[in-house]
C-alpha positions as CSV (number, residue, x, y, z in Angstrom):
1,M,-13.3,77.9,48.1
2,S,-10.1,80.2,47.4
3,D,-9.9,82.9,45.2
4,N,-7.5,84.0,42.3
5,N,-5.1,85.9,44.4
6,D,-4.5,82.9,46.4
7,K,-3.2,81.0,43.5
8,Q,0.6,80.3,43.0
9,P,1.9,82.4,40.1
10,D,3.2,80.3,37.5
11,G,5.3,80.8,34.4
12,N,2.3,82.1,32.7
13,N,1.8,84.4,35.0
14,N,5.3,85.9,34.6
15,P,6.2,86.0,31.3
16,W,9.0,88.5,32.1
17,M,10.8,86.0,34.6
18,K,10.6,83.3,31.5
19,S,12.7,86.0,29.2
20,L,14.8,87.1,31.9
21,L,15.7,83.2,32.4
22,I,16.1,82.9,28.4
23,W,18.3,86.0,28.3
24,V,20.8,85.0,31.0
25,G,21.1,81.7,29.5
26,I,22.1,82.7,26.0
27,L,24.6,85.3,28.1
28,A,26.3,82.5,30.0
29,A,26.5,80.4,27.4
30,L,28.2,83.0,25.7
31,A,30.6,83.7,28.4
32,L,31.0,80.2,29.3
33,F,32.6,80.0,25.1
34,V,34.9,82.9,25.6
35,S,36.3,81.9,28.3
36,F,37.2,78.7,27.3
37,F,38.9,80.0,23.9
38,N,40.4,82.8,26.0
39,G,41.6,80.2,29.0
40,A,43.2,77.9,26.9
41,S,45.3,80.5,24.8
42,N,46.1,82.7,27.9
43,Q,47.6,79.0,29.5
44,Q,49.7,78.5,26.4
45,A,50.8,81.9,25.9
46,A,52.0,81.8,29.7
47,N,54.3,78.8,29.2
48,A,55.8,79.6,26.3
49,V,59.8,80.3,26.1
50,S,61.9,81.2,23.2
51,Y,64.0,78.7,21.7
52,S,67.2,80.3,23.0
53,T,66.0,80.4,26.3
54,F,65.1,76.5,26.2
55,L,68.7,75.8,25.0
56,D,70.5,78.0,27.6
57,R,68.3,76.1,30.4
58,V,69.4,72.5,28.6
59,D,73.0,73.3,28.5
60,A,72.8,74.6,32.4
61,G,71.4,71.2,33.6
62,E,67.7,72.8,34.5
63,V,65.7,70.2,31.9
64,K,64.3,67.1,33.5
65,E,62.1,65.9,30.5
66,V,60.8,67.0,27.3
67,S,58.4,65.6,24.9
68,I,58.5,66.5,20.9
69,T,56.0,66.4,18.3
70,P,58.1,65.3,15.6
71,S,55.4,66.6,12.7
72,T,55.0,70.2,14.0
73,G,58.3,70.7,16.0
74,A,56.4,71.5,19.1
75,I,58.2,70.6,22.3
76,T,56.7,70.6,25.6
77,G,58.7,70.0,29.2
78,V,59.5,69.9,32.4
79,Y,62.4,71.8,34.5
80,T,64.3,70.5,37.1
81,D,61.8,72.8,39.4
82,D,58.7,70.9,38.0
83,A,57.7,74.1,36.4
84,T,56.2,73.4,32.5
85,F,57.1,75.3,29.5
86,R,56.2,74.9,26.1
87,T,58.5,75.8,22.6
88,N,59.0,74.9,19.1
89,N,62.3,73.8,17.3
90,P,63.2,75.6,14.4
91,G,64.7,72.5,12.5
92,D,67.9,72.2,15.1
93,D,68.8,68.5,13.5
94,Q,71.7,68.3,16.8
95,L,68.7,68.8,19.2
96,V,68.4,65.4,20.1
97,Q,72.4,64.8,20.8
98,R,72.2,67.9,23.0
99,L,69.6,66.8,25.0
100,R,70.9,63.4,25.7
101,G,74.2,64.6,26.4
102,K,72.4,66.8,29.5
103,G,70.5,63.5,30.6
104,V,67.4,65.0,29.5
105,T,64.4,62.2,29.2
106,I,63.0,62.6,25.8
107,N,59.5,61.3,24.5
108,A,58.4,61.0,21.1
109,R,54.6,62.0,21.0
110,A,52.5,61.5,18.5
111,E,50.3,64.2,16.7
112,E,46.6,64.0,18.4
113,T,43.5,63.8,15.9
114,P,40.7,65.6,17.5
115,S,37.3,64.6,17.5
116,I,35.4,65.2,14.7
117,W,32.2,66.0,16.9
118,L,34.2,68.2,19.1
119,Y,35.6,70.0,15.9
120,M,32.2,70.4,14.9
121,L,30.8,71.8,17.9
122,Y,33.6,74.3,18.2
123,N,32.8,75.4,15.2
124,S,29.2,75.5,15.2
125,L,28.9,77.2,18.6
126,P,28.9,80.7,17.2
127,F,26.5,79.8,14.4
128,L,24.0,78.2,17.1
129,L,24.4,80.7,19.4
130,F,23.2,83.6,16.8
131,V,20.4,81.1,15.8
132,G,19.1,80.8,19.0
133,I,19.2,84.7,19.9
134,A,17.2,85.0,16.3
135,F,14.3,82.2,17.3
136,F,14.2,83.7,20.6
137,V,13.5,87.2,19.3
138,L,10.9,85.9,16.5
139,R,9.2,84.0,19.2
140,Q,8.5,86.7,21.2
141,M,7.3,88.7,18.2
142,Q,5.0,86.3,17.3
143,K,3.6,86.6,20.7
144,N,3.1,89.7,20.5
145,S,1.0,89.6,17.3
146,G,-0.9,86.0,17.6
147,S,-0.1,82.9,18.9
148,G,2.5,80.0,17.4
149,A,4.2,80.3,13.9
150,M,2.8,82.5,11.7
151,G,0.6,84.3,14.0
152,F,0.0,87.4,12.4
153,G,-3.6,86.6,11.3
154,K,-4.7,85.2,14.8
155,S,-7.1,87.6,16.7
156,R,-5.7,89.6,19.6
157,A,-9.4,89.4,21.2
158,R,-9.3,88.4,24.8
159,M,-11.5,86.2,26.4
160,L,-12.9,87.6,29.8
161,T,-14.7,85.1,32.4
162,Q,-16.1,85.3,35.5
163,K,-13.3,84.5,37.4
164,E,-11.8,87.6,36.3
165,G,-14.0,90.0,37.8
166,K,-17.6,89.6,37.7
167,V,-19.4,93.0,36.4
168,T,-23.3,93.2,36.7
169,F,-26.0,95.8,36.3
170,D,-25.7,96.6,40.1
171,D,-22.2,98.4,39.1
172,V,-23.8,100.3,36.7
173,A,-25.4,103.6,37.8
174,G,-26.5,106.8,36.3
175,I,-27.7,105.5,32.5
176,D,-30.8,103.7,33.3
177,E,-32.3,104.0,29.8
178,A,-29.6,102.8,28.3
179,R,-29.3,99.7,30.8
180,E,-33.3,99.0,30.0
181,E,-32.2,98.6,26.4
182,L,-29.8,96.2,26.6
183,Q,-32.0,94.1,28.9
184,E,-33.0,91.8,26.3
185,I,-30.1,91.2,25.0
186,V,-29.5,89.7,28.3
187,E,-32.6,87.8,28.5
188,F,-31.7,86.3,25.2
189,L,-28.6,85.0,25.9
190,K,-30.5,83.5,28.9
191,D,-33.5,82.0,27.3
192,P,-33.0,82.3,23.3
193,T,-36.5,80.0,23.0
194,K,-38.3,82.9,24.5
195,F,-38.1,85.2,21.4
196,A,-37.7,82.2,18.9
197,R,-41.3,81.1,19.6
198,L,-42.9,83.9,18.5
199,G,-40.7,84.2,15.3
200,G,-38.9,87.1,16.9
201,K,-34.8,87.7,16.2
202,I,-32.8,89.1,18.7
203,P,-30.6,92.1,17.4
204,K,-27.3,91.0,16.4
205,G,-25.4,93.8,17.3
206,A,-26.0,97.0,19.8
207,L,-23.2,100.1,18.7
208,L,-22.9,102.2,22.3
209,V,-22.4,105.5,21.5
210,G,-21.3,108.4,23.8
211,S,-18.7,110.6,25.5
212,P,-15.5,109.0,26.6
213,G,-15.8,108.1,30.2
214,T,-19.6,107.5,30.3
215,G,-19.3,103.6,30.9
216,K,-19.7,102.0,27.7
217,T,-17.3,99.1,28.4
218,L,-18.4,98.9,31.7
219,L,-22.1,98.7,30.4
220,A,-21.1,95.7,27.7
221,R,-18.9,93.7,30.6
222,A,-22.6,94.3,32.5
223,I,-24.1,92.5,29.8
224,A,-22.2,89.6,29.5
225,G,-21.9,89.2,33.7
226,E,-25.7,89.3,33.8
227,A,-26.2,86.3,31.4
228,G,-23.2,84.7,32.6
229,V,-21.6,84.2,29.0
230,P,-18.0,84.7,27.9
231,F,-17.0,87.9,26.7
232,F,-14.6,88.6,24.0
233,T,-12.7,92.1,24.0
234,I,-10.7,93.8,21.5
235,S,-10.1,97.3,19.9
236,G,-10.7,98.1,16.8
237,S,-7.3,99.4,16.1
238,D,-6.1,95.5,16.9
239,F,-7.1,94.8,13.0
240,V,-5.2,96.9,11.3
241,E,-1.3,96.1,10.4
242,M,1.3,97.1,8.0
243,F,0.7,93.5,6.1
244,V,-1.9,93.3,3.8
245,G,-4.6,91.0,4.6
246,V,-3.7,90.5,8.2
247,G,-6.7,92.5,9.5
248,A,-9.3,90.7,7.6
249,S,-7.5,87.0,8.9
250,R,-7.8,88.4,12.1
251,V,-11.3,89.2,12.0
252,R,-12.1,85.5,10.3
253,D,-10.3,84.2,13.1
254,M,-12.1,86.2,15.7
255,F,-15.5,85.0,14.6
256,E,-14.1,81.5,14.7
257,Q,-13.1,81.6,18.3
258,A,-16.6,83.5,19.1
259,K,-18.5,80.5,17.2
260,K,-16.7,77.7,19.4
261,N,-17.7,79.9,22.9
262,A,-21.3,80.4,21.6
263,P,-23.4,81.9,22.8
264,C,-20.9,84.5,23.8
265,I,-20.2,88.2,23.4
266,L,-18.0,89.9,21.2
267,F,-17.1,93.8,22.2
268,I,-14.9,95.9,19.8
269,D,-13.9,99.3,21.5
270,E,-13.3,102.2,19.5
271,I,-14.5,100.6,16.4
272,D,-14.1,103.8,14.2
273,A,-10.6,102.9,14.1
274,V,-11.8,100.1,11.6
275,G,-14.9,101.1,10.7
276,R,-14.4,104.6,9.0
277,S,-16.4,105.3,5.8
278,R,-15.0,103.6,2.6
279,G,-13.5,105.8,-0.1
280,A,-13.4,108.6,1.9
281,G,-10.0,109.7,0.7
282,L,-7.9,107.9,3.2
283,G,-5.5,106.2,1.2
284,N,-6.0,103.8,-1.4
285,Q,-9.6,102.4,-2.6
286,N,-8.6,98.8,-1.5
287,D,-6.3,99.4,1.4
288,E,-5.8,97.4,4.4
289,R,-8.2,99.0,6.6
290,E,-10.9,98.8,4.0
291,Q,-10.0,95.1,3.5
292,T,-10.4,94.6,7.0
293,L,-13.9,96.7,7.3
294,N,-15.1,94.6,4.0
295,Q,-14.7,91.4,6.2
296,L,-16.5,92.4,9.3
297,L,-19.4,93.4,7.3
298,V,-19.5,89.6,6.0
299,E,-18.9,88.2,9.0
300,M,-21.7,89.5,10.8
301,D,-24.4,89.7,7.9
302,G,-22.9,87.1,5.3
303,F,-24.0,84.0,4.2
304,E,-23.2,82.3,7.4
305,A,-25.3,82.7,10.4
306,N,-24.1,83.5,13.4
307,E,-25.7,81.9,15.9
308,G,-25.6,82.9,19.4
309,I,-22.8,85.6,18.9
310,I,-23.9,89.3,20.0
311,I,-21.6,91.8,18.9
312,I,-21.3,95.0,20.7
313,A,-19.3,98.1,19.8
314,A,-18.3,101.2,21.3
315,T,-17.4,104.8,19.7
316,N,-17.6,108.3,20.5
317,R,-17.6,109.2,16.6
318,P,-20.6,107.5,14.9
319,D,-20.9,110.2,12.5
320,V,-17.7,108.7,10.8
321,L,-18.8,105.0,10.8
322,D,-19.5,103.4,7.2
323,P,-23.3,103.4,6.4
324,A,-23.6,99.5,5.6
325,L,-22.0,99.2,9.1
326,L,-25.0,100.5,10.6
327,R,-27.8,98.8,8.7
328,P,-30.4,96.7,10.1
329,G,-29.0,93.4,9.9
330,R,-25.6,94.3,11.1
331,F,-25.8,97.2,14.4
332,D,-29.7,96.8,14.5
333,R,-29.5,99.2,17.1
334,Q,-28.0,102.4,18.5
335,V,-28.0,102.9,22.4
336,V,-26.9,106.3,23.4
337,V,-24.8,106.5,26.6
338,P,-25.1,110.2,27.9
339,R,-23.6,111.9,30.7
340,P,-25.8,111.3,33.7
341,D,-27.8,113.7,35.2
342,I,-28.2,114.9,38.5
343,E,-29.7,111.9,39.5
344,G,-27.3,109.7,38.0
345,R,-24.6,111.3,39.4
346,V,-25.8,110.7,43.0
347,K,-25.8,106.9,42.0
348,I,-22.6,106.9,40.6
349,I,-20.8,108.5,43.2
350,Q,-22.7,106.2,45.7
351,V,-21.3,103.4,43.7
352,H,-17.9,104.8,43.8
353,M,-18.3,105.6,47.8
354,K,-19.1,101.7,48.5
355,K,-15.1,101.3,49.1
356,V,-14.3,104.4,50.8
357,P,-14.6,105.0,54.3
358,L,-16.6,108.3,54.8
359,A,-17.5,111.1,57.7
360,P,-20.8,111.4,58.7
361,D,-21.2,115.2,57.0
362,V,-20.7,113.5,53.3
363,D,-23.7,114.3,50.9
364,A,-23.3,112.6,47.7
365,R,-26.2,115.0,46.2
366,V,-24.4,118.2,47.3
367,I,-21.4,116.8,45.4
368,A,-23.7,116.0,42.1
369,R,-25.0,119.2,42.2
370,G,-21.3,120.6,42.0
371,T,-20.4,118.3,39.4
372,P,-22.8,118.8,36.3
373,G,-21.5,117.6,32.9
374,F,-18.9,115.3,34.8
375,S,-19.0,111.4,33.4
376,G,-18.6,108.4,35.0
377,A,-15.2,108.4,34.6
378,D,-14.6,111.5,35.9
379,L,-16.9,111.2,39.0
380,A,-14.6,108.0,39.9
381,N,-11.3,109.9,39.6
382,L,-13.2,112.8,42.0
383,V,-13.8,110.4,44.7
384,N,-10.3,108.8,44.0
385,E,-9.2,112.2,44.3
386,A,-10.9,113.2,47.8
387,A,-9.5,109.4,49.5
388,L,-6.1,110.6,48.2
389,L,-6.3,114.2,49.8
390,A,-7.5,112.6,53.0
391,A,-4.8,110.1,53.3
392,R,-2.1,112.8,52.5
393,R,-3.8,114.6,55.8
394,G,-3.8,111.9,58.0
395,K,-7.3,111.4,58.4
396,R,-9.2,107.9,59.0
397,L,-12.3,109.1,57.7
398,V,-13.0,111.0,53.9
399,A,-15.2,114.0,54.7
400,M,-16.9,116.5,52.6
401,S,-14.0,119.2,53.0
402,E,-12.0,116.7,50.8
403,F,-14.5,116.2,48.4
404,E,-15.0,119.5,47.7
405,D,-11.0,120.5,47.9
406,A,-10.9,117.2,45.1
407,K,-13.3,118.5,43.3
408,D,-11.9,122.4,42.8
409,K,-8.8,120.6,42.1
410,V,-10.0,118.6,39.4
411,M,-12.0,121.3,37.8
412,M,-9.5,124.1,38.1
413,G,-6.4,122.9,38.7
414,A,-4.2,122.7,42.7
415,E,-3.9,125.7,44.5
416,R,-0.9,127.9,44.1
417,K,-0.1,128.2,47.7
418,S,3.5,129.2,47.1
419,M,2.6,132.5,45.2
420,V,3.3,135.6,46.7
421,M,0.7,138.3,46.0
422,T,1.1,142.0,47.2
423,E,-1.7,143.7,49.7
424,D,-2.8,145.9,46.3
425,E,-3.0,142.7,44.2
426,K,-5.1,140.8,47.1
427,R,-7.2,144.0,47.5
428,M,-7.8,144.4,43.9
429,T,-8.8,140.4,43.4
430,A,-10.9,140.8,46.7
431,Y,-13.2,143.7,45.0
432,H,-13.1,142.1,41.7
433,E,-14.5,138.6,43.1
434,A,-16.9,140.8,45.3
435,G,-18.3,142.9,42.4
436,H,-19.1,139.5,40.9
437,A,-20.7,137.7,43.8
438,I,-23.1,141.1,44.8
439,V,-24.3,141.4,40.9
440,A,-24.8,137.6,41.0
441,L,-26.8,138.1,44.2
442,H,-29.1,140.9,42.6
443,E,-30.1,139.3,39.3
444,P,-33.0,136.9,39.9
445,A,-32.1,134.7,37.2
446,S,-28.7,134.1,38.1
447,D,-27.5,130.5,40.0
448,P,-27.1,130.6,43.5
449,I,-23.7,131.3,44.8
450,H,-21.5,128.3,46.1
451,K,-18.7,129.6,47.2
452,A,-15.7,132.8,46.5
453,T,-12.6,132.5,47.2
454,I,-9.2,135.0,46.9
455,I,-7.2,131.7,46.9
456,P,-4.8,131.7,43.8
457,R,-5.1,128.2,41.9
458,G,-4.4,127.3,38.5
459,R,-3.6,130.3,36.1
460,A,-6.3,132.2,38.3
461,L,-6.1,134.7,41.1
462,G,-9.4,133.9,42.4
463,M,-13.2,133.0,41.6
464,V,-17.2,133.2,42.8
465,M,-18.4,129.6,41.6
466,R,-22.2,129.3,41.1
467,L,-24.0,126.1,41.5
468,P,-27.4,125.4,39.3
469,E,-30.1,124.4,41.7
470,R,-30.8,121.5,39.1
471,D,-29.3,120.3,35.3
472,S,-30.6,122.7,33.1
473,Y,-30.8,121.6,29.3
474,S,-31.9,125.0,27.3
475,Y,-31.5,128.1,28.6
476,H,-33.7,131.5,28.7
477,R,-33.0,135.2,27.8
478,D,-33.2,136.5,31.3
479,K,-30.6,134.3,32.6
480,M,-28.4,135.2,29.5
481,Y,-28.8,138.8,30.4
482,A,-28.1,137.8,34.2
483,N,-24.9,135.8,33.1
484,L,-23.7,139.0,30.9
485,A,-24.2,141.3,33.8
486,V,-22.2,138.9,36.5
487,S,-19.5,138.6,34.1
488,M,-19.0,142.3,33.7
489,G,-19.1,142.6,37.6
490,G,-15.7,142.3,38.5
491,R,-14.5,144.9,35.9
492,I,-17.0,147.3,37.0
493,A,-15.7,146.9,41.0
494,E,-12.5,147.4,40.0
495,E,-13.8,150.8,37.8
496,V,-16.1,151.9,40.7
497,I,-13.4,151.1,43.8
498,F,-10.0,151.8,41.8
499,G,-11.0,154.5,39.2
500,Y,-10.7,154.3,35.5
501,D,-6.9,154.3,34.9
502,K,-6.4,151.2,37.7
503,V,-8.8,148.7,35.8
504,S,-6.6,145.5,35.7
505,S,-6.3,142.9,33.0
506,G,-7.8,140.2,35.3
507,A,-11.1,140.3,33.6
508,S,-9.9,139.2,30.2
509,G,-11.9,135.6,30.7
510,D,-14.6,137.7,31.6
511,I,-14.9,139.4,28.5
512,Q,-14.1,136.6,26.3
513,Y,-16.8,134.4,27.6
514,A,-19.4,137.8,27.3
515,T,-18.6,138.3,24.2
516,S,-18.8,134.6,23.3
517,L,-22.3,134.2,24.9
518,A,-23.7,137.5,23.3
519,R,-22.9,136.4,19.6
520,D,-24.3,132.9,19.9
521,M,-27.5,135.2,21.4
522,V,-27.2,137.2,18.1
523,T,-25.8,134.3,15.5
524,R,-27.2,130.9,16.4
525,W,-30.2,131.6,18.8
526,G,-32.2,134.6,17.1
527,M,-32.5,136.5,20.3
528,S,-31.6,140.0,18.8
529,D,-34.5,142.0,17.0
530,K,-32.7,143.3,14.5
531,V,-30.9,140.5,13.2
532,G,-34.2,138.4,13.7
533,P,-34.3,134.5,13.9
534,L,-31.6,133.5,11.5
535,E,-28.6,131.2,12.1
536,Y,-25.3,133.0,10.8
537,G,-22.9,130.6,12.8
538,G,-20.8,128.0,11.5
539,S,-22.5,124.6,10.6
540,D,-20.4,121.5,11.6
541,D,-21.1,119.1,8.9
542,S,-18.2,116.9,10.1
543,Y,-19.9,113.9,8.7
544,L,-19.3,115.1,5.1
545,G,-15.6,115.5,6.2
546,Y,-15.4,119.4,6.3
547,Q,-17.0,122.4,7.7
548,V,-19.3,124.8,6.0
549,N,-18.2,128.0,7.0
550,R,-21.5,130.3,7.2
551,P,-20.6,134.0,7.9
552,S,-18.0,134.3,4.9
553,Q,-21.3,133.8,3.0
554,M,-23.1,137.4,4.5
555,S,-23.3,140.6,3.3
556,N,-20.7,143.2,5.0
557,E,-23.9,145.0,6.1
558,T,-25.0,142.2,7.8
559,A,-21.6,141.4,9.3
560,Q,-21.7,144.9,10.7
561,L,-25.2,144.9,12.2
562,I,-24.1,141.5,14.1
563,D,-20.9,143.6,15.5
564,A,-22.7,145.9,16.5
565,E,-25.7,143.7,18.2
566,I,-23.2,142.0,19.9
567,K,-21.8,145.1,21.8
568,R,-25.1,146.4,22.5
569,L,-25.5,143.3,24.4
570,V,-22.1,142.8,26.3
571,E,-22.3,147.1,27.3
572,G,-25.8,146.1,28.4
573,G,-24.6,143.7,30.6
574,L,-21.9,146.4,31.9
575,E,-24.3,149.1,32.5
576,R,-26.4,146.2,34.3
577,A,-23.6,145.5,36.6
578,K,-22.2,149.5,36.9
579,Q,-26.3,149.7,38.2
580,I,-26.0,147.6,40.7
581,L,-22.7,148.2,42.0
582,T,-23.5,151.6,42.6
583,E,-26.9,151.2,44.4
584,H,-25.4,148.2,46.8
585,N,-21.7,149.8,46.9
586,D,-22.1,149.3,51.0
587,Q,-22.4,145.6,50.4
588,L,-19.2,145.5,47.9
589,H,-17.1,147.2,50.5
590,S,-18.4,144.3,52.9
591,L,-18.0,141.1,51.2
592,A,-14.6,142.6,49.9
593,Q,-13.2,143.3,53.3
594,A,-14.5,139.7,54.7
595,L,-12.7,138.1,51.7
596,L,-9.9,139.9,52.5
597,E,-9.8,138.5,56.0
598,Y,-11.2,135.1,55.6
599,E,-9.8,134.5,51.9
600,T,-13.0,132.1,51.6
601,L,-16.8,132.3,51.7
602,T,-19.5,129.9,51.4
603,G,-22.6,130.9,49.4
604,D,-24.7,130.8,52.9
605,E,-21.6,133.1,54.7
606,I,-22.2,135.7,51.8
607,K,-26.0,135.8,52.5
608,R,-25.6,135.9,56.1
609,L,-23.0,138.7,55.5
610,I,-25.2,140.9,53.0
611,A,-27.9,140.6,55.3
612,G,-26.1,142.0,57.9
613,E,-25.9,139.1,60.2
614,D,-23.1,137.4,62.1
615,I,-21.2,134.5,59.4
616,G,-20.7,132.3,61.9
617,R,-16.5,132.4,62.4
618,D,-14.9,133.2,65.3
619,D,-11.5,134.0,63.8
620,P,-10.1,133.5,59.9
621,G,-8.4,130.5,60.9
622,A,-11.7,128.7,61.5
623,S,-12.9,128.7,58.1
624,A,-13.4,125.7,55.9
625,Q,-11.0,124.4,54.0
626,P,-10.1,127.0,51.0
627,V,-11.5,125.4,47.9
628,A,-12.6,126.4,44.5
629,A,-10.0,129.0,43.4
630,A,-9.5,129.5,39.7
631,G,-9.2,132.7,38.0
632,T,-10.5,136.2,37.8
633,S,-12.1,135.1,34.8
634,I,-15.0,133.1,34.7
635,P,-14.7,129.3,34.3
636,K,-17.0,127.0,33.0
637,I,-17.8,124.1,34.6
638,R,-18.2,121.2,32.4
639,K,-22.1,120.6,31.3
640,P,-23.5,118.8,28.2
641,K,-24.4,121.5,25.4
642,G,-28.4,122.0,25.3
643,P,-30.4,122.5,22.3
644,F,-29.1,126.2,22.6
645,G,-25.8,125.4,22.7
646,N,-22.8,126.7,25.1
647,P,-23.9,126.2,28.6
648,S,-24.2,129.3,31.2
649,P,-21.5,129.8,33.3
650,Q,-21.0,128.5,36.7
651,G,-18.4,130.7,38.1
652,A,-18.0,134.2,37.9
């Protein structure tokens, strides 16, 4: 059996070719029309002579034959050398006698009466050409807004069949809980009588809620693929047009199509474009968007039963949806599609690695550890970037070094290899990053170091990357104190080595992170004994359409106390970093010199160096691909926020 790629392309598969041929035909007809009239007029102008010249040629005996039209006075004739000419008689009554005296053959030509059809064709051709162009343009507009004449109210939902790429649950990884919640929808579509026997009713709709790129659309297609039923897909923005009533008409037409193909799945992507709460001040109370939403509510749970039609919608803004859309009987259940944890990331990476030739050193779990907070789309992009890097380097297999470089490129930007740094700037950067690393090594609550580098990347001159052993969903006080100390390690290293006056601006990102962390500790997480377990941060009441700014309600004394506590926490981290670097000054020098020599060191190499062991490199060029360079500031790896808000930093 041949697949879809073996089919010969036809006109439907090449709409741009059909449009091109139509335009070529219109332009050819226009050119033919212009050339026809221009050719005739040019020929007449080329043969025309003045009447005096004509008489001179007659008197000289050079005219052999003439044809005269009495009604118009038009004269055409032939010279003795067989050349033709054309002129007009201005009313000379002696012309005939003059011609006979010279022996010229005279023919009297009756006036030609052109065909009425030919006359009508000549006069109507420009109008027909204009009508043809207008018809073509209108036809293209109707195709874009619906098929056939007056197709603006037709649904734009596309039906995807199994021939267009079947997706099953095997292609969906990392979201096992969401997949299990939707499994009974698949069972209902396969065997509806199983639930009807016990009086159960399958949910009419399921709302997939999750961040962008977590796999909501892929999950909906997998349900249709597992059940083997037609799958209609449409975007929420496809309903709303500038014409009143078009959206409601498209909703009706969409459900009519779905009923003809029941049982089926109807997938509405980004439903918040049409399902926002009514009366939220977005225009007229009876505007086009609200009419569309009203029609959608009626179709989902009106007087007519839509048996066999399962509606699945996706959004990352469930807070703005109309309450009537979320009640039982419409979207009966909300399925949260979260960002995957480390086990889910391992499965997703393995799914995307199936089509990539891998080197033996590739470990999906190590990659998953280094990508906390990545969605399924982020991981797919990571694998693709690694494959592109391997192809650019002329390799036949994608190795772990390509995945490391791709991860750093996605998270922190491309290496700035063309950037020229002076020796003093490189030395300053090396001690700055070494200060972060030494403090991280001597803070028990800190995450393990993954690598350190002084290669510029993105907007930064270097970085120390730390990776957690596992995903964290809450953060403890000791780890927050450790992060404050690590963030101050770079600034303290500059001060200890180069002096107070030589401290650079490279710690701006570190200071910004430390201040933000300390503020959250005081105002949101109740980790200040003086302020107490009270919440002073801003509350995001976005479902009401505005934010409540709580800090404006506090007294001046409380604000001063909060500022003092934030300063105390940040300076406490500063003092802790100074104590560690003062006690381990020799380790600071050793690590900085190694960074200047090798530019990039892994976490294991740093541990061996601090322990006084050989790091296992013969020369600086034998180092792994220099990766993960980002600022002297502390970059944050994307990680889902836990119950205490901001995640801890993964770089320092």
